[in-house]
FIMI-139524 format. One record per residue (C-alpha): residue number from 1; residue in three letters; x, y, z. Coordinates in steps of 0.5 Angstrom, whole numbers, plus 500, padded with zeros to 3 digits. Layout:
<r><seq>NUM</seq><type>Ala</type><px>X</px><py>Y</py><pz>Z</pz></r>
...
END
This chain:
<r><seq>1</seq><type>Met</type><px>738</px><py>872</py><pz>809</pz></r>
<r><seq>2</seq><type>Thr</type><px>745</px><py>867</py><pz>807</pz></r>
<r><seq>3</seq><type>Ser</type><px>747</px><py>864</py><pz>814</pz></r>
<r><seq>4</seq><type>Ser</type><px>754</px><py>862</py><pz>816</pz></r>
<r><seq>5</seq><type>Thr</type><px>756</px><py>860</py><pz>822</pz></r>
<r><seq>6</seq><type>Val</type><px>761</px><py>863</py><pz>826</pz></r>
<r><seq>7</seq><type>Lys</type><px>767</px><py>860</py><pz>827</pz></r>
<r><seq>8</seq><type>Pro</type><px>773</px><py>861</py><pz>830</pz></r>
<r><seq>9</seq><type>Leu</type><px>778</px><py>867</py><pz>829</pz></r>
<r><seq>10</seq><type>Asp</type><px>785</px><py>868</py><pz>829</pz></r>
<r><seq>11</seq><type>Arg</type><px>789</px><py>870</py><pz>836</pz></r>
<r><seq>12</seq><type>Pro</type><px>793</px><py>876</py><pz>836</pz></r>
<r><seq>13</seq><type>Arg</type><px>799</px><py>874</py><pz>841</pz></r>
<r><seq>14</seq><type>Arg</type><px>799</px><py>876</py><pz>848</pz></r>
<r><seq>15</seq><type>Leu</type><px>803</px><py>882</py><pz>850</pz></r>
<r><seq>16</seq><type>Arg</type><px>809</px><py>882</py><pz>853</pz></r>
<r><seq>17</seq><type>Gly</type><px>813</px><py>888</py><pz>857</pz></r>
<r><seq>18</seq><type>Gly</type><px>816</px><py>893</py><pz>853</pz></r>
<r><seq>19</seq><type>Asp</type><px>811</px><py>892</py><pz>848</pz></r>
<r><seq>20</seq><type>Arg</type><px>808</px><py>898</py><pz>844</pz></r>
<r><seq>21</seq><type>Val</type><px>801</px><py>900</py><pz>843</pz></r>
<r><seq>22</seq><type>Val</type><px>798</px><py>906</py><pz>841</pz></r>
<r><seq>23</seq><type>Ile</type><px>792</px><py>910</py><pz>844</pz></r>
<r><seq>24</seq><type>Ala</type><px>787</px><py>912</py><pz>838</pz></r>
<r><seq>25</seq><type>Ser</type><px>780</px><py>916</py><pz>839</pz></r>
<r><seq>26</seq><type>Pro</type><px>776</px><py>913</py><pz>833</pz></r>
<r><seq>27</seq><type>Ser</type><px>770</px><py>915</py><pz>836</pz></r>
<r><seq>28</seq><type>Gly</type><px>768</px><py>921</py><pz>841</pz></r>
<r><seq>29</seq><type>Pro</type><px>774</px><py>926</py><pz>844</pz></r>
<r><seq>30</seq><type>Ala</type><px>776</px><py>924</py><pz>850</pz></r>
<r><seq>31</seq><type>Pro</type><px>779</px><py>930</py><pz>855</pz></r>
<r><seq>32</seq><type>His</type><px>788</px><py>931</py><pz>855</pz></r>
<r><seq>33</seq><type>Asp</type><px>789</px><py>929</py><pz>862</pz></r>
<r><seq>34</seq><type>Arg</type><px>784</px><py>923</py><pz>862</pz></r>
<r><seq>35</seq><type>Ile</type><px>788</px><py>920</py><pz>856</pz></r>
<r><seq>36</seq><type>Glu</type><px>794</px><py>921</py><pz>860</pz></r>
<r><seq>37</seq><type>Ala</type><px>792</px><py>917</py><pz>866</pz></r>
<r><seq>38</seq><type>Gly</type><px>790</px><py>912</py><pz>862</pz></r>
<r><seq>39</seq><type>Ala</type><px>797</px><py>912</py><pz>859</pz></r>
<r><seq>40</seq><type>Ala</type><px>801</px><py>912</py><pz>865</pz></r>
<r><seq>41</seq><type>Ile</type><px>797</px><py>906</py><pz>868</pz></r>
<r><seq>42</seq><type>Leu</type><px>798</px><py>902</py><pz>861</pz></r>
<r><seq>43</seq><type>Arg</type><px>806</px><py>904</py><pz>862</pz></r>
<r><seq>44</seq><type>Glu</type><px>806</px><py>901</py><pz>870</pz></r>
<r><seq>45</seq><type>Trp</type><px>804</px><py>895</py><pz>867</pz></r>
<r><seq>46</seq><type>Gly</type><px>811</px><py>895</py><pz>862</pz></r>
<r><seq>47</seq><type>Leu</type><px>808</px><py>897</py><pz>856</pz></r>
<r><seq>48</seq><type>Asp</type><px>811</px><py>903</py><pz>851</pz></r>
<r><seq>49</seq><type>Val</type><px>805</px><py>907</py><pz>851</pz></r>
<r><seq>50</seq><type>Thr</type><px>804</px><py>913</py><pz>845</pz></r>
<r><seq>51</seq><type>Val</type><px>798</px><py>917</py><pz>844</pz></r>
<r><seq>52</seq><type>Ala</type><px>795</px><py>918</py><pz>837</pz></r>
<r><seq>53</seq><type>Pro</type><px>797</px><py>925</py><pz>835</pz></r>
<r><seq>54</seq><type>His</type><px>789</px><py>927</py><pz>834</pz></r>
<r><seq>55</seq><type>Ala</type><px>787</px><py>923</py><pz>840</pz></r>
<r><seq>56</seq><type>Ala</type><px>784</px><py>929</py><pz>845</pz></r>
<r><seq>57</seq><type>Ala</type><px>782</px><py>933</py><pz>839</pz></r>
<r><seq>58</seq><type>Val</type><px>775</px><py>935</py><pz>838</pz></r>
<r><seq>59</seq><type>Ser</type><px>772</px><py>936</py><pz>830</pz></r>
<r><seq>60</seq><type>Glu</type><px>771</px><py>943</py><pz>829</pz></r>
<r><seq>61</seq><type>Arg</type><px>764</px><py>941</py><pz>825</pz></r>
<r><seq>62</seq><type>Phe</type><px>761</px><py>936</py><pz>830</pz></r>
<r><seq>63</seq><type>Gly</type><px>763</px><py>937</py><pz>837</pz></r>
<r><seq>64</seq><type>Tyr</type><px>762</px><py>929</py><pz>838</pz></r>
<r><seq>65</seq><type>Leu</type><px>768</px><py>926</py><pz>834</pz></r>
<r><seq>66</seq><type>Ala</type><px>775</px><py>926</py><pz>836</pz></r>
<r><seq>67</seq><type>Gly</type><px>776</px><py>929</py><pz>830</pz></r>
<r><seq>68</seq><type>Asp</type><px>774</px><py>929</py><pz>822</pz></r>
<r><seq>69</seq><type>Asp</type><px>773</px><py>922</py><pz>819</pz></r>
<r><seq>70</seq><type>Asp</type><px>779</px><py>922</py><pz>815</pz></r>
<r><seq>71</seq><type>Val</type><px>784</px><py>924</py><pz>821</pz></r>
<r><seq>72</seq><type>Arg</type><px>781</px><py>919</py><pz>825</pz></r>
<r><seq>73</seq><type>Ala</type><px>782</px><py>913</py><pz>820</pz></r>
<r><seq>74</seq><type>Asp</type><px>788</px><py>915</py><pz>818</pz></r>
<r><seq>75</seq><type>Glu</type><px>790</px><py>915</py><pz>826</pz></r>
<r><seq>76</seq><type>Phe</type><px>788</px><py>908</py><pz>827</pz></r>
<r><seq>77</seq><type>Gln</type><px>790</px><py>905</py><pz>821</pz></r>
<r><seq>78</seq><type>Ala</type><px>797</px><py>908</py><pz>821</pz></r>
<r><seq>79</seq><type>Ala</type><px>797</px><py>905</py><pz>828</pz></r>
<r><seq>80</seq><type>Trp</type><px>795</px><py>898</py><pz>826</pz></r>
<r><seq>81</seq><type>Cys</type><px>800</px><py>898</py><pz>821</pz></r>
<r><seq>82</seq><type>Asp</type><px>806</px><py>900</py><pz>825</pz></r>
<r><seq>83</seq><type>Pro</type><px>810</px><py>893</py><pz>825</pz></r>
<r><seq>84</seq><type>Asp</type><px>813</px><py>896</py><pz>832</pz></r>
<r><seq>85</seq><type>Val</type><px>806</px><py>896</py><pz>835</pz></r>
<r><seq>86</seq><type>Ala</type><px>803</px><py>890</py><pz>838</pz></r>
<r><seq>87</seq><type>Ala</type><px>796</px><py>893</py><pz>841</pz></r>
<r><seq>88</seq><type>Val</type><px>791</px><py>899</py><pz>839</pz></r>
<r><seq>89</seq><type>Val</type><px>787</px><py>902</py><pz>845</pz></r>
<r><seq>90</seq><type>Cys</type><px>781</px><py>905</py><pz>844</pz></r>
<r><seq>91</seq><type>Ala</type><px>782</px><py>912</py><pz>849</pz></r>
<r><seq>92</seq><type>Arg</type><px>773</px><py>912</py><pz>849</pz></r>
<r><seq>93</seq><type>Gly</type><px>767</px><py>910</py><pz>845</pz></r>
<r><seq>94</seq><type>Gly</type><px>762</px><py>915</py><pz>844</pz></r>
<r><seq>95</seq><type>Tyr</type><px>760</px><py>916</py><pz>836</pz></r>
<r><seq>96</seq><type>Gly</type><px>764</px><py>915</py><pz>830</pz></r>
<r><seq>97</seq><type>Val</type><px>766</px><py>908</py><pz>829</pz></r>
<r><seq>98</seq><type>Gln</type><px>761</px><py>907</py><pz>823</pz></r>
<r><seq>99</seq><type>Arg</type><px>763</px><py>914</py><pz>819</pz></r>
<r><seq>100</seq><type>Met</type><px>770</px><py>912</py><pz>818</pz></r>
<r><seq>101</seq><type>Val</type><px>770</px><py>905</py><pz>819</pz></r>
<r><seq>102</seq><type>Asp</type><px>770</px><py>904</py><pz>811</pz></r>
<r><seq>103</seq><type>Arg</type><px>775</px><py>910</py><pz>810</pz></r>
<r><seq>104</seq><type>Leu</type><px>780</px><py>904</py><pz>812</pz></r>
<r><seq>105</seq><type>Asp</type><px>785</px><py>900</py><pz>808</pz></r>
<r><seq>106</seq><type>Trp</type><px>784</px><py>892</py><pz>809</pz></r>
<r><seq>107</seq><type>Asp</type><px>788</px><py>890</py><pz>805</pz></r>
<r><seq>108</seq><type>Ala</type><px>794</px><py>894</py><pz>808</pz></r>
<r><seq>109</seq><type>Met</type><px>791</px><py>892</py><pz>815</pz></r>
<r><seq>110</seq><type>Gln</type><px>791</px><py>886</py><pz>813</pz></r>
<r><seq>111</seq><type>Ala</type><px>799</px><py>885</py><pz>810</pz></r>
<r><seq>112</seq><type>Ala</type><px>801</px><py>889</py><pz>817</pz></r>
<r><seq>113</seq><type>Gly</type><px>799</px><py>882</py><pz>821</pz></r>
<r><seq>114</seq><type>Pro</type><px>795</px><py>881</py><pz>827</pz></r>
<r><seq>115</seq><type>Lys</type><px>794</px><py>886</py><pz>833</pz></r>
<r><seq>116</seq><type>Val</type><px>790</px><py>886</py><pz>838</pz></r>
<r><seq>117</seq><type>Leu</type><px>784</px><py>892</py><pz>839</pz></r>
<r><seq>118</seq><type>Val</type><px>781</px><py>893</py><pz>846</pz></r>
<r><seq>119</seq><type>Gly</type><px>774</px><py>897</py><pz>846</pz></r>
<r><seq>120</seq><type>Tyr</type><px>767</px><py>897</py><pz>847</pz></r>
<r><seq>121</seq><type>Ser</type><px>760</px><py>901</py><pz>846</pz></r>
<r><seq>122</seq><type>Asp</type><px>761</px><py>905</py><pz>839</pz></r>
<r><seq>123</seq><type>Ile</type><px>768</px><py>899</py><pz>838</pz></r>
<r><seq>124</seq><type>Thr</type><px>763</px><py>894</py><pz>837</pz></r>
<r><seq>125</seq><type>Ala</type><px>763</px><py>897</py><pz>829</pz></r>
<r><seq>126</seq><type>Leu</type><px>770</px><py>896</py><pz>829</pz></r>
<r><seq>127</seq><type>His</type><px>770</px><py>889</py><pz>833</pz></r>
<r><seq>128</seq><type>Ser</type><px>766</px><py>887</py><pz>827</pz></r>
<r><seq>129</seq><type>Ala</type><px>769</px><py>889</py><pz>822</pz></r>
<r><seq>130</seq><type>Val</type><px>776</px><py>886</py><pz>825</pz></r>
<r><seq>131</seq><type>Thr</type><px>772</px><py>880</py><pz>825</pz></r>
<r><seq>132</seq><type>Thr</type><px>770</px><py>881</py><pz>818</pz></r>
<r><seq>133</seq><type>His</type><px>776</px><py>884</py><pz>814</pz></r>
<r><seq>134</seq><type>Leu</type><px>781</px><py>880</py><pz>818</pz></r>
<r><seq>135</seq><type>Gly</type><px>779</px><py>874</py><pz>822</pz></r>
<r><seq>136</seq><type>Leu</type><px>782</px><py>877</py><pz>829</pz></r>
<r><seq>137</seq><type>Val</type><px>780</px><py>876</py><pz>836</pz></r>
<r><seq>138</seq><type>Ser</type><px>778</px><py>883</py><pz>840</pz></r>
<r><seq>139</seq><type>Leu</type><px>778</px><py>885</py><pz>846</pz></r>
<r><seq>140</seq><type>His</type><px>770</px><py>887</py><pz>848</pz></r>
<r><seq>141</seq><type>Ala</type><px>774</px><py>891</py><pz>854</pz></r>
<r><seq>142</seq><type>Pro</type><px>775</px><py>897</py><pz>858</pz></r>
<r><seq>143</seq><type>Met</type><px>778</px><py>903</py><pz>855</pz></r>
<r><seq>144</seq><type>Ser</type><px>784</px><py>907</py><pz>857</pz></r>
<r><seq>145</seq><type>Ala</type><px>780</px><py>914</py><pz>858</pz></r>
<r><seq>146</seq><type>Thr</type><px>775</px><py>912</py><pz>861</pz></r>
<r><seq>147</seq><type>Glu</type><px>772</px><py>912</py><pz>868</pz></r>
<r><seq>148</seq><type>Val</type><px>771</px><py>905</py><pz>869</pz></r>
<r><seq>149</seq><type>Phe</type><px>779</px><py>904</py><pz>867</pz></r>
<r><seq>150</seq><type>Leu</type><px>781</px><py>910</py><pz>871</pz></r>
<r><seq>151</seq><type>Asn</type><px>778</px><py>909</py><pz>877</pz></r>
<r><seq>152</seq><type>Asp</type><px>776</px><py>901</py><pz>878</pz></r>
<r><seq>153</seq><type>Glu</type><px>782</px><py>897</py><pz>879</pz></r>
<r><seq>154</seq><type>Pro</type><px>778</px><py>890</py><pz>878</pz></r>
<r><seq>155</seq><type>Ser</type><px>776</px><py>893</py><pz>871</pz></r>
<r><seq>156</seq><type>Ala</type><px>783</px><py>895</py><pz>870</pz></r>
<r><seq>157</seq><type>Glu</type><px>786</px><py>888</py><pz>872</pz></r>
<r><seq>158</seq><type>His</type><px>782</px><py>883</py><pz>869</pz></r>
<r><seq>159</seq><type>Leu</type><px>783</px><py>887</py><pz>862</pz></r>
<r><seq>160</seq><type>Arg</type><px>791</px><py>886</py><pz>864</pz></r>
<r><seq>161</seq><type>Arg</type><px>790</px><py>879</py><pz>866</pz></r>
<r><seq>162</seq><type>Thr</type><px>787</px><py>878</py><pz>859</pz></r>
<r><seq>163</seq><type>Leu</type><px>792</px><py>882</py><pz>856</pz></r>
<r><seq>164</seq><type>Phe</type><px>799</px><py>878</py><pz>859</pz></r>
<r><seq>165</seq><type>Glu</type><px>796</px><py>872</py><pz>863</pz></r>
<r><seq>166</seq><type>Pro</type><px>790</px><py>870</py><pz>859</pz></r>
<r><seq>167</seq><type>Glu</type><px>789</px><py>863</py><pz>861</pz></r>
<r><seq>168</seq><type>Ser</type><px>788</px><py>865</py><pz>868</pz></r>
<r><seq>169</seq><type>Val</type><px>781</px><py>869</py><pz>866</pz></r>
<r><seq>170</seq><type>Gln</type><px>778</px><py>863</py><pz>861</pz></r>
<r><seq>171</seq><type>Thr</type><px>772</px><py>862</py><pz>866</pz></r>
<r><seq>172</seq><type>Leu</type><px>768</px><py>868</py><pz>866</pz></r>
<r><seq>173</seq><type>Thr</type><px>762</px><py>869</py><pz>871</pz></r>
<r><seq>174</seq><type>Ser</type><px>760</px><py>875</py><pz>876</pz></r>
<r><seq>175</seq><type>Glu</type><px>756</px><py>875</py><pz>883</pz></r>
<r><seq>176</seq><type>Ala</type><px>750</px><py>878</py><pz>879</pz></r>
<r><seq>177</seq><type>Ala</type><px>751</px><py>873</py><pz>874</pz></r>
<r><seq>178</seq><type>Arg</type><px>743</px><py>869</py><pz>874</pz></r>
<r><seq>179</seq><type>Pro</type><px>739</px><py>864</py><pz>868</pz></r>
<r><seq>180</seq><type>Leu</type><px>735</px><py>867</py><pz>864</pz></r>
<r><seq>181</seq><type>Val</type><px>733</px><py>861</py><pz>861</pz></r>
<r><seq>182</seq><type>Gly</type><px>738</px><py>855</py><pz>863</pz></r>
<r><seq>183</seq><type>Gly</type><px>742</px><py>850</py><pz>859</pz></r>
<r><seq>184</seq><type>Arg</type><px>749</px><py>849</py><pz>857</pz></r>
<r><seq>185</seq><type>Ala</type><px>751</px><py>851</py><pz>849</pz></r>
<r><seq>186</seq><type>Thr</type><px>758</px><py>851</py><pz>845</pz></r>
<r><seq>187</seq><type>Gly</type><px>760</px><py>856</py><pz>840</pz></r>
<r><seq>188</seq><type>Val</type><px>764</px><py>862</py><pz>839</pz></r>
<r><seq>189</seq><type>Thr</type><px>763</px><py>869</py><pz>842</pz></r>
<r><seq>190</seq><type>Leu</type><px>761</px><py>875</py><pz>838</pz></r>
<r><seq>191</seq><type>Gly</type><px>757</px><py>881</py><pz>839</pz></r>
<r><seq>192</seq><type>Gly</type><px>758</px><py>888</py><pz>844</pz></r>
<r><seq>193</seq><type>Cys</type><px>753</px><py>894</py><pz>844</pz></r>
<r><seq>194</seq><type>Leu</type><px>746</px><py>891</py><pz>842</pz></r>
<r><seq>195</seq><type>Ser</type><px>744</px><py>899</py><pz>838</pz></r>
<r><seq>196</seq><type>Leu</type><px>751</px><py>898</py><pz>835</pz></r>
<r><seq>197</seq><type>Leu</type><px>750</px><py>891</py><pz>832</pz></r>
<r><seq>198</seq><type>Ala</type><px>744</px><py>893</py><pz>829</pz></r>
<r><seq>199</seq><type>Gly</type><px>746</px><py>898</py><pz>826</pz></r>
<r><seq>200</seq><type>Glu</type><px>751</px><py>895</py><pz>823</pz></r>
<r><seq>201</seq><type>Leu</type><px>746</px><py>890</py><pz>819</pz></r>
<r><seq>202</seq><type>Ala</type><px>747</px><py>889</py><pz>812</pz></r>
<r><seq>203</seq><type>Thr</type><px>753</px><py>894</py><pz>812</pz></r>
<r><seq>204</seq><type>Pro</type><px>760</px><py>892</py><pz>809</pz></r>
<r><seq>205</seq><type>Thr</type><px>762</px><py>891</py><pz>817</pz></r>
<r><seq>206</seq><type>Gly</type><px>756</px><py>887</py><pz>819</pz></r>
<r><seq>207</seq><type>Met</type><px>757</px><py>880</py><pz>821</pz></r>
<r><seq>208</seq><type>Pro</type><px>753</px><py>876</py><pz>816</pz></r>
<r><seq>209</seq><type>Ser</type><px>750</px><py>872</py><pz>822</pz></r>
<r><seq>210</seq><type>Ala</type><px>750</px><py>870</py><pz>829</pz></r>
<r><seq>211</seq><type>Ser</type><px>748</px><py>863</py><pz>827</pz></r>
<r><seq>212</seq><type>Gly</type><px>752</px><py>858</py><pz>832</pz></r>
<r><seq>213</seq><type>Gly</type><px>755</px><py>863</py><pz>835</pz></r>
<r><seq>214</seq><type>Leu</type><px>755</px><py>865</py><pz>842</pz></r>
<r><seq>215</seq><type>Leu</type><px>752</px><py>872</py><pz>842</pz></r>
<r><seq>216</seq><type>Leu</type><px>754</px><py>877</py><pz>847</pz></r>
<r><seq>217</seq><type>Leu</type><px>749</px><py>884</py><pz>848</pz></r>
<r><seq>218</seq><type>Glu</type><px>749</px><py>889</py><pz>853</pz></r>
<r><seq>219</seq><type>Asp</type><px>748</px><py>897</py><pz>852</pz></r>
<r><seq>220</seq><type>Val</type><px>746</px><py>903</py><pz>856</pz></r>
<r><seq>221</seq><type>Glu</type><px>741</px><py>909</py><pz>857</pz></r>
<r><seq>222</seq><type>Glu</type><px>736</px><py>906</py><pz>852</pz></r>
<r><seq>223</seq><type>Lys</type><px>728</px><py>906</py><pz>853</pz></r>
<r><seq>224</seq><type>Ala</type><px>726</px><py>899</py><pz>854</pz></r>
<r><seq>225</seq><type>Tyr</type><px>721</px><py>900</py><pz>847</pz></r>
<r><seq>226</seq><type>Arg</type><px>728</px><py>901</py><pz>843</pz></r>
<r><seq>227</seq><type>Ile</type><px>731</px><py>894</py><pz>846</pz></r>
<r><seq>228</seq><type>Asp</type><px>725</px><py>891</py><pz>844</pz></r>
<r><seq>229</seq><type>Gly</type><px>726</px><py>895</py><pz>837</pz></r>
<r><seq>230</seq><type>Tyr</type><px>734</px><py>892</py><pz>837</pz></r>
<r><seq>231</seq><type>Leu</type><px>733</px><py>885</py><pz>838</pz></r>
<r><seq>232</seq><type>Thr</type><px>726</px><py>885</py><pz>834</pz></r>
<r><seq>233</seq><type>His</type><px>730</px><py>887</py><pz>828</pz></r>
<r><seq>234</seq><type>Leu</type><px>736</px><py>882</py><pz>829</pz></r>
<r><seq>235</seq><type>Arg</type><px>730</px><py>876</py><pz>829</pz></r>
<r><seq>236</seq><type>Arg</type><px>726</px><py>879</py><pz>823</pz></r>
<r><seq>237</seq><type>Ser</type><px>733</px><py>880</py><pz>819</pz></r>
<r><seq>238</seq><type>Gly</type><px>734</px><py>873</py><pz>821</pz></r>
<r><seq>239</seq><type>Trp</type><px>740</px><py>875</py><pz>824</pz></r>
<r><seq>240</seq><type>Leu</type><px>739</px><py>871</py><pz>830</pz></r>
<r><seq>241</seq><type>Asp</type><px>737</px><py>864</py><pz>826</pz></r>
<r><seq>242</seq><type>Glu</type><px>740</px><py>858</py><pz>830</pz></r>
<r><seq>243</seq><type>Val</type><px>745</px><py>862</py><pz>835</pz></r>
<r><seq>244</seq><type>Ala</type><px>748</px><py>857</py><pz>840</pz></r>
<r><seq>245</seq><type>Gly</type><px>746</px><py>861</py><pz>846</pz></r>
<r><seq>246</seq><type>Val</type><px>746</px><py>869</py><pz>849</pz></r>
<r><seq>247</seq><type>Val</type><px>750</px><py>872</py><pz>855</pz></r>
<r><seq>248</seq><type>Leu</type><px>747</px><py>878</py><pz>857</pz></r>
<r><seq>249</seq><type>Gly</type><px>752</px><py>884</py><pz>861</pz></r>
<r><seq>250</seq><type>Ser</type><px>750</px><py>891</py><pz>864</pz></r>
<r><seq>251</seq><type>Trp</type><px>744</px><py>895</py><pz>861</pz></r>
<r><seq>252</seq><type>Arg</type><px>746</px><py>901</py><pz>865</pz></r>
<r><seq>253</seq><type>Asp</type><px>741</px><py>907</py><pz>866</pz></r>
<r><seq>254</seq><type>Cys</type><px>736</px><py>902</py><pz>862</pz></r>
<r><seq>255</seq><type>Glu</type><px>729</px><py>902</py><pz>863</pz></r>
<r><seq>256</seq><type>Pro</type><px>728</px><py>895</py><pz>866</pz></r>
<r><seq>257</seq><type>Leu</type><px>729</px><py>891</py><pz>862</pz></r>
<r><seq>258</seq><type>Asp</type><px>727</px><py>883</py><pz>865</pz></r>
<r><seq>259</seq><type>Glu</type><px>720</px><py>882</py><pz>862</pz></r>
<r><seq>260</seq><type>Val</type><px>723</px><py>885</py><pz>854</pz></r>
<r><seq>261</seq><type>Leu</type><px>729</px><py>881</py><pz>855</pz></r>
<r><seq>262</seq><type>Ala</type><px>725</px><py>875</py><pz>857</pz></r>
<r><seq>263</seq><type>Asp</type><px>720</px><py>875</py><pz>851</pz></r>
<r><seq>264</seq><type>Arg</type><px>725</px><py>877</py><pz>846</pz></r>
<r><seq>265</seq><type>Leu</type><px>730</px><py>872</py><pz>847</pz></r>
<r><seq>266</seq><type>Gly</type><px>726</px><py>866</py><pz>852</pz></r>
<r><seq>267</seq><type>Asp</type><px>724</px><py>863</py><pz>846</pz></r>
<r><seq>268</seq><type>Leu</type><px>729</px><py>862</py><pz>842</pz></r>
<r><seq>269</seq><type>Gly</type><px>731</px><py>855</py><pz>845</pz></r>
<r><seq>270</seq><type>Val</type><px>737</px><py>856</py><pz>848</pz></r>
<r><seq>271</seq><type>Pro</type><px>741</px><py>857</py><pz>854</pz></r>
<r><seq>272</seq><type>Val</type><px>741</px><py>866</py><pz>856</pz></r>
<r><seq>273</seq><type>Leu</type><px>745</px><py>868</py><pz>861</pz></r>
<r><seq>274</seq><type>Ala</type><px>744</px><py>875</py><pz>865</pz></r>
<r><seq>275</seq><type>Asp</type><px>748</px><py>880</py><pz>869</pz></r>
<r><seq>276</seq><type>Leu</type><px>754</px><py>877</py><pz>867</pz></r>
<r><seq>277</seq><type>Gly</type><px>758</px><py>883</py><pz>868</pz></r>
<r><seq>278</seq><type>Phe</type><px>761</px><py>886</py><pz>862</pz></r>
<r><seq>279</seq><type>Gly</type><px>759</px><py>893</py><pz>858</pz></r>
<r><seq>280</seq><type>His</type><px>757</px><py>900</py><pz>860</pz></r>
<r><seq>281</seq><type>Cys</type><px>757</px><py>898</py><pz>869</pz></r>
<r><seq>282</seq><type>Pro</type><px>761</px><py>901</py><pz>874</pz></r>
<r><seq>283</seq><type>Ser</type><px>766</px><py>894</py><pz>874</pz></r>
<r><seq>284</seq><type>Thr</type><px>767</px><py>891</py><pz>868</pz></r>
<r><seq>285</seq><type>Ile</type><px>770</px><py>884</py><pz>865</pz></r>
<r><seq>286</seq><type>Thr</type><px>773</px><py>884</py><pz>859</pz></r>
<r><seq>287</seq><type>Val</type><px>771</px><py>878</py><pz>853</pz></r>
<r><seq>288</seq><type>Pro</type><px>774</px><py>877</py><pz>848</pz></r>
<r><seq>289</seq><type>Leu</type><px>771</px><py>876</py><pz>841</pz></r>
<r><seq>290</seq><type>Gly</type><px>771</px><py>870</py><pz>836</pz></r>
<r><seq>291</seq><type>Val</type><px>774</px><py>865</py><pz>841</pz></r>
<r><seq>292</seq><type>Pro</type><px>770</px><py>858</py><pz>842</pz></r>
<r><seq>293</seq><type>Ala</type><px>767</px><py>858</py><pz>849</pz></r>
<r><seq>294</seq><type>Thr</type><px>762</px><py>854</py><pz>853</pz></r>
<r><seq>295</seq><type>Leu</type><px>756</px><py>856</py><pz>856</pz></r>
<r><seq>296</seq><type>Asp</type><px>753</px><py>854</py><pz>862</pz></r>
<r><seq>297</seq><type>Ala</type><px>747</px><py>859</py><pz>864</pz></r>
<r><seq>298</seq><type>Asp</type><px>745</px><py>854</py><pz>870</pz></r>
<r><seq>299</seq><type>Ala</type><px>752</px><py>855</py><pz>873</pz></r>
<r><seq>300</seq><type>Ser</type><px>753</px><py>862</py><pz>871</pz></r>
<r><seq>301</seq><type>Thr</type><px>759</px><py>861</py><pz>867</pz></r>
<r><seq>302</seq><type>Leu</type><px>762</px><py>862</py><pz>860</pz></r>
<r><seq>303</seq><type>Ala</type><px>769</px><py>858</py><pz>859</pz></r>
<r><seq>304</seq><type>Leu</type><px>773</px><py>860</py><pz>854</pz></r>
<r><seq>305</seq><type>Asp</type><px>776</px><py>854</py><pz>851</pz></r>
<r><seq>306</seq><type>Val</type><px>783</px><py>857</py><pz>849</pz></r>
<r><seq>307</seq><type>Pro</type><px>786</px><py>863</py><pz>852</pz></r>
<r><seq>308</seq><type>Ala</type><px>784</px><py>869</py><pz>849</pz></r>
<r><seq>309</seq><type>Leu</type><px>790</px><py>871</py><pz>846</pz></r>
<r><seq>310</seq><type>Ala</type><px>795</px><py>866</py><pz>843</pz></r>
END
């Protein structure tokens, strides 16, 4: 495959008190009460919060979707193109972005100017699209209607600091972080949920390559052979050729993976840091995608060269 080195992306501005944000559901449905509870926390941060009209909707045909594909696409695009909106915060992940992402008018969204995108899990497909079509940094971060945001104060606080005081969270680590393969590397952060990254290959919104990047990987509720399969697919496609380093997050409710991860990543000849603490874990940190950084696996740190937001 054609390789292109991952480049730093444009950083949206940090948030300020009074900024308007929209909570949207581009993937699966979230209960109304949880959406409102998340909105209340964001309002406590001094933000002007609007909930998209169908954020709590459930598709009549497919109950795992938050409304039909056109509705989810229209509401996400309307939020992004609103000149008064500074950020779009996803209510939850689940499944559904890949059904609606090609319905978005990327020219109109480009003309609307930079916004902050917040989410993870299925939102990985949106992160990839925002990277490829808009060239913007986005935040792999807890979503507003999820348990980790509502009930784990450190997770919410790390996101708040990233949004408002990003220079205060430029060095990322965790108590559990450990080197799988030692060493030090520099590159631009990219990645997200492993199964979504593999599913995005060869699509209009997929990242063309991880070459020169610091690849962040995590997933949830997967069998070991499926994680093996996703990583093998990335390797065979050439997508991992010349990756600069790998940072692993949570593998919550997955089968034991140490041997699989060591086998599939250990011979790439790059540093690999395990258990950094992002993704589907009970307490998660926010990690920006598209920011130049230094990975020091021996020190168990990922240090951002610049704040996540301008």
